C-alpha positions in Angstrom: -20.5 16.2 -23.0 -17.6 15.2 -25.3 -19.2 12.8 -27.8 -15.9 11.5 -29.2 -15.1 9.9 -25.8 -16.5 6.4 -25.4 -16.7 4.5 -22.1 -16.2 0.8 -22.5 -17.0 -1.7 -19.7 -14.4 -4.5 -19.3 -14.6 -7.8 -17.6 -12.0 -9.3 -15.3 -10.8 -11.8 -17.8 -7.1 -11.9 -18.6 -7.3 -10.1 -21.9 -9.4 -7.2 -20.6 -7.3 -6.8 -17.5 -4.1 -6.6 -19.6 -5.8 -3.9 -21.7 -6.8 -2.1 -18.5 -3.3 -2.2 -17.0 -1.3 -1.4 -20.1 -2.8 2.1 -20.3 -0.3 3.1 -17.6 2.5 2.8 -20.1 1.0 5.6 -22.2 0.4 7.9 -19.2 3.9 7.5 -17.7 6.1 7.0 -20.7 7.9 10.3 -20.2 7.8 10.3 -16.4 11.3 9.4 -14.9 9.9 8.6 -11.5 7.3 6.0 -12.4 8.0 2.4 -11.6 5.9 -0.1 -13.5 4.3 -2.7 -11.3 5.1 -6.4 -12.0 2.2 -7.2 -14.3 2.2 -10.9 -13.5 1.7 -10.1 -9.8 -0.8 -7.2 -10.3 -3.0 -9.3 -12.5 -3.6 -11.7 -9.5 -5.5 -8.9 -7.8 -8.2 -9.0 -10.5 -8.7 -12.8 -10.6 -11.2 -14.8 -8.7 -8.3 -16.4 -6.8 -8.3 -13.1 -4.8 -10.5 -13.8 -1.7 -11.6 -10.1 -1.9 -14.3 -11.3 -4.4 -15.9 -13.5 -1.7 -17.3 -10.3 -0.3 -16.8 -7.6 -3.0 -17.6 -6.8 -6.6 -15.5 -4.8 -9.0 -16.3 -3.3 -12.4 -13.7 -2.0 -14.8 -14.1 0.7 -17.4 -11.8 2.2 -20.0 -12.2 5.5 -21.9 -11.4 5.6 -25.6 -11.1 8.4 -28.1 -10.6 8.0 -31.8 -9.8 4.3 -31.2 -7.1 5.0 -28.5 -7.4 4.2 -24.8 -7.1 7.4 -22.9 -8.4 6.6 -19.3 -9.5 3.9 -16.9 -11.2 3.5 -13.6 -12.6 0.7 -11.4 -15.7 0.7 -9.1 -15.5 -1.5 -6.0 -18.2 -2.4 -3.6 -16.9 -4.2 -0.5 -19.6 -5.6 1.7 -17.2 -6.1 4.6 -16.2 -2.5 4.5 -19.9 -1.4 4.6 -20.6 -3.7 7.4 -17.7 -2.5 9.6 -18.1 1.2 8.7 -21.9 0.9 8.9 -22.4 3.1 5.8 -23.5 2.4 2.2 -20.3 3.3 0.4 -18.3 2.3 -2.7 -14.7 2.8 -3.8 -13.1 4.0 -7.0 -9.6 2.8 -7.8 -6.9 2.2 -10.4 -7.7 5.6 -11.9 -5.5 6.8 -14.8 -6.2 9.5 -17.4 -4.6 11.7 -19.9 -4.6 15.4 -18.9 -8.1 16.1 -20.1 -11.0 16.9 -17.7 -13.4 15.7 -20.4 -12.0 12.2 -20.1 -11.9 12.0 -16.3 -15.3 13.6 -16.0 -16.8 10.8 -18.2 -15.1 8.1 -16.2 -16.3 9.5 -12.9 -19.8 10.1 -14.2 -19.9 6.4 -15.1 -18.8 5.3 -11.6 -21.4 7.7 -10.0 -24.2 6.1 -12.0 -23.0 2.6 -11.2 -22.9 3.5 -7.5 -26.3 5.1 -7.5 -27.8 2.1 -9.3 -26.4 -0.1 -6.5 -28.3 2.0 -4.0 -25.2 3.5 -2.4 -24.6 7.1 -1.5 -20.8 7.7 -1.0 -17.7 7.2 -3.1 -14.2 7.0 -1.6 -10.9 6.6 -3.2 -8.6 5.9 -4.7 -8.5 2.4 -3.3 -6.5 -0.2 -5.3 -8.8 -1.9 -4.4 -9.0 -1.5 -0.6 -7.3 0.2 2.4 -5.4 -3.1 2.9 -3.8 -2.7 -0.5 -2.3 0.3 -2.3 -4.4 3.4 -1.8 -4.4 7.2 -1.8 -3.5 9.8 -4.4 -0.1 11.4 -4.2 -0.6 15.1 -3.5 2.8 16.2 -2.1 6.3 14.7 -2.9 6.4 14.3 -6.7 10.2 14.7 -6.9 11.1 11.0 -6.2 10.0 7.6 -7.3 7.5 5.6 -5.1 8.8 2.9 -2.8 7.4 -0.6 -3.1 3.6 -1.0 -2.9 3.0 2.7 -2.7 1.0 4.7 -5.3 2.3 7.2 -7.8 0.5 9.6 -10.1 1.0 12.8 -12.1 0.4 16.1 -10.3 -2.5 16.9 -12.6 -4.6 14.1 -11.1 -5.3 16.3 -8.1 -7.0 18.8 -10.4 -8.9 16.1 -12.3 -10.3 14.5 -9.1 -11.2 17.7 -7.3 -12.9 19.0 -10.5 -15.2 15.9 -10.2 -16.5 17.2 -6.9 -14.3 15.2 -4.5 -13.0 16.6 -1.3 -10.4 15.4 1.2 -11.4 12.5 3.5 -8.1 11.8 5.1 -4.4 12.3 4.4 -1.8 9.5 4.7 1.8 10.4 5.4 5.1 8.8 4.3 8.2 9.4 6.6 11.7 9.3 5.3 14.6 8.2 7.5 18.3 8.8 6.6 19.9 5.9 8.6 23.3 7.7 8.6 21.8 10.4 10.7 20.1 8.0 13.2 22.0 7.8 16.6 21.9 4.0 16.7 24.0 3.7 19.8 21.5 5.8 21.7 18.6 3.9 20.2 20.2 0.5 21.2 20.4 1.7 24.8 16.7 2.8 24.6 15.7 -0.5 23.2 17.6 -2.4 26.0 15.8 -0.3 28.6 12.4 -0.9 27.0 13.1 -4.7 27.1 14.2 -4.5 30.7 11.0 -2.6 31.7 8.9 -5.3 30.0 10.6 -8.6 31.0 7.4 -10.6 30.3 7.5 -9.5 26.6 9.7 -11.1 24.0 10.7 -9.6 20.6 11.6 -12.2 17.9 12.1 -12.2 14.2 9.8 -14.1 11.9 11.9 -16.6 9.9 11.0 -18.2 6.6 10.9 -21.6 8.2 8.4 -20.3 10.9 6.3 -18.2 8.5 3.5 -20.6 8.2 2.8 -21.0 11.9 3.6 -17.4 12.7 1.1 -16.2 10.1 -1.7 -17.2 12.5 -0.2 -14.8 15.1 0.3 -12.1 12.5 -3.4 -12.3 11.6 -4.4 -11.9 15.2 -2.2 -8.8 15.8 -3.0 -7.2 12.5 -6.8 -7.2 13.0 -6.6 -6.2 16.6 -3.9 -3.5 16.4 -5.5 -1.5 13.7 -9.2 -2.1 14.5 -9.6 1.5 15.8 -7.9 3.1 12.8 -10.0 5.2 10.3 -11.0 3.1 7.3 -9.6 -0.1 8.6 -11.4 -3.3 7.6 -10.2 -6.6 9.1 -8.7 -9.0 6.6 -10.2 -12.5 6.4 -7.9 -15.5 6.9 -8.0 -16.2 3.1 -7.1 -12.6 2.3 -4.2 -12.7 4.7 -3.0 -16.0 3.1 -3.3 -14.5 -0.4 -1.3 -11.4 0.6 1.4 -13.5 2.3 1.7 -15.7 -0.8 2.3 -12.6 -2.9 4.8 -11.1 -0.5 6.7 -14.3 0.4 9.3 -13.9 -2.4 10.1 -10.4 -1.2 10.5 -11.1 2.5 13.9 -10.5 4.1 14.7 -12.2 7.4 15.3 -9.7 10.2 12.8 -7.1 8.8 9.7 -8.9 10.2 9.2 -9.0 14.0 6.6 -10.3 16.5 6.2 -9.1 20.1 4.8 -11.8 22.4 3.6 -11.9 26.0 4.0 -15.6 26.7 2.2 -17.4 23.9 0.1 -14.3 23.1 1.1 -12.2 20.0 0.8 -8.5 20.9 2.8 -6.6 18.3 4.0 -6.9 14.7 6.5 -5.1 12.4 6.7 -5.8 8.7 9.3 -4.1 6.6 10.4 -5.0 3.0 13.5 -4.1 1.0 12.5 -1.5 -1.6 12.6 -3.7 -4.7 11.2 -0.8 -6.7 14.8 0.4 -7.0 15.9 -2.7 -8.9 12.5 -3.4 -10.6 12.3 -0.1 -12.4 14.5 -1.1 -15.4 12.2 -4.2 -16.0 9.2 -2.0 -16.9 6.8 -4.5 -15.2 8.0 -7.6 -17.1 10.2 -10.4 -15.9 10.7 -11.9 -19.4 13.5 -9.5 -20.3 17.3 -9.8 -20.2 17.3 -7.0 -17.6 15.8 -9.5 -15.1 19.4 -10.8 -14.6 20.1 -7.7 -12.6 17.2 -8.5 -10.3 18.0 -12.1 -9.6 20.8 -11.5 -7.0 18.3 -9.4 -5.0 15.5 -11.9 -5.3 17.8 -14.7 -4.0 19.0 -12.5 -1.1 22.5 -12.2 -2.3 22.2 -8.4 -2.4 19.9 -5.9 -0.7 18.5 -2.7 -2.1 19.8 0.4 -0.2 16.3 1.3 1.0 13.6 -0.4 3.0 9.9 0.3 3.6 8.3 -0.1 7.0 4.8 -1.2 6.0 3.1 -2.1 9.3 4.0 -1.5 12.9 1.4 -1.9 15.6 0.5 -3.2 19.0 -2.6 -4.4 20.7 -4.3 -1.6 22.6 -3.2 -2.7 26.1 0.5 -3.0 25.1 0.8 0.5 23.6 2.7 3.4 25.1 5.4 1.0 26.5 7.9 1.8 23.9 7.7 -1.6 22.2 7.0 0.0 18.8 10.3 1.8 19.0 12.1 -1.3 20.2 10.8 -3.4 17.2 11.6 -0.6 14.8 15.1 -0.3 16.1 15.7 -4.1 15.7 14.5 -3.9 12.0 16.7 -0.8 11.3 19.8 -2.6 12.8 19.3 -5.5 10.5 18.8 -3.2 7.5 21.9 -1.2 8.3 24.0 -4.3 8.7 22.8 -5.3 5.2 23.9 -2.0 3.7 20.6 -0.2 3.8 21.1 3.6 4.0 17.5 4.9 4.1 14.0 3.8 5.0 10.4 4.9 4.4 7.6 4.3 6.9 4.3 4.4 5.1 1.6 5.0 5.3 0.7 6.7 8.6 -2.7 8.4 9.2 -2.2 12.1 9.6 -3.9 12.0 13.0 -2.0 9.0 14.3 -0.1 11.3 16.6 1.7 8.6 18.6 3.2 6.9 15.6 4.2 10.2 14.0 6.0 11.1 17.2 7.8 7.7 17.3 9.1 8.2 13.8 10.1 11.9 14.4 11.9 10.8 17.6 14.3 8.6 15.5 14.9 11.2 12.8 12.0 10.6 10.5 10.4 13.4 8.5 7.1 13.5 6.6 8.1 13.9 3.0 5.2 12.6 0.9 1.4 13.0 1.4 -1.3 10.7 -0.1 -4.9 11.8 0.0 -8.1 9.7 0.1 -11.1 11.6 -1.3 -14.8 11.3 -0.8 -17.9 12.5 -2.5 -21.7 12.0 -2.1 -23.3 10.7 -5.2 
């Protein structure tokens, strides 16, 4: 054991969280693809205002060597996950480390001990901090920056995590779509036929002025459409409200759609402009002159050239009717009219064959892979 490495527990107070988050700037200072998260937004995840902490606990640690911070990790125990999954598990997340197995080993050993002390047996991750947030380790596709709300990490993290005894639990895929190569005329005809075959169903965009009342319908679809997915844990109303409040400044009308059968919500599409493209120069801080370049995008005067399709799902009884394709086509049309040239759909479970086929049918190709790992402790 390397005795010059110290593991320091941190609280979730503002000062400790900033120390925890600022380590990323050392790890990625020479990485041209890294996009610093907006610190003022990311800090909210760690506060008691996050409803996650009504049913979860989180412990932070940082690794230091010779007075310098060289690694970090979080341990998370989510009682809702353990109830739904019916297993005594914990998560690790927010992992960062210099390229030194001695540092990462000490961090993981600390989490293993914490998990065992809690009487749990299995560790999953990375979760930042749950599957409803950013999760997964990038294992393929290191040649381009991440899109908004997707993880990014150095290639050597794969070696560090697997050296700690973790093995693959599930892969998550990101699909890239070059909109210039999508046959939109043919897709419009397909969308029209889908609507004609389902005259009782209505597709409508969610507007800013209807967001508050539509959020109730979004919650219903979200928790029903993904209930069968591996690793899915329903979000509480408070968690959904918290997420919506964080996303509201980023929403673009025409990229959020609801499918309804009468008054019943049955499907939901959420896409966002990829603000990572314009946030990158800010290095995570809004208090900089460079924010002037971001303001036209935030006010909706300009749109980044890329979007990310975050969620697309239907209640079980309304699947296989083509409605997923119809909603996706509507969102792509709006994006193209706004000057969007490419889109990423992420993340998709590797064994979600139906959604992979939908994306492939409109020209999507899997170009990044994110991995969730597991280990018995």
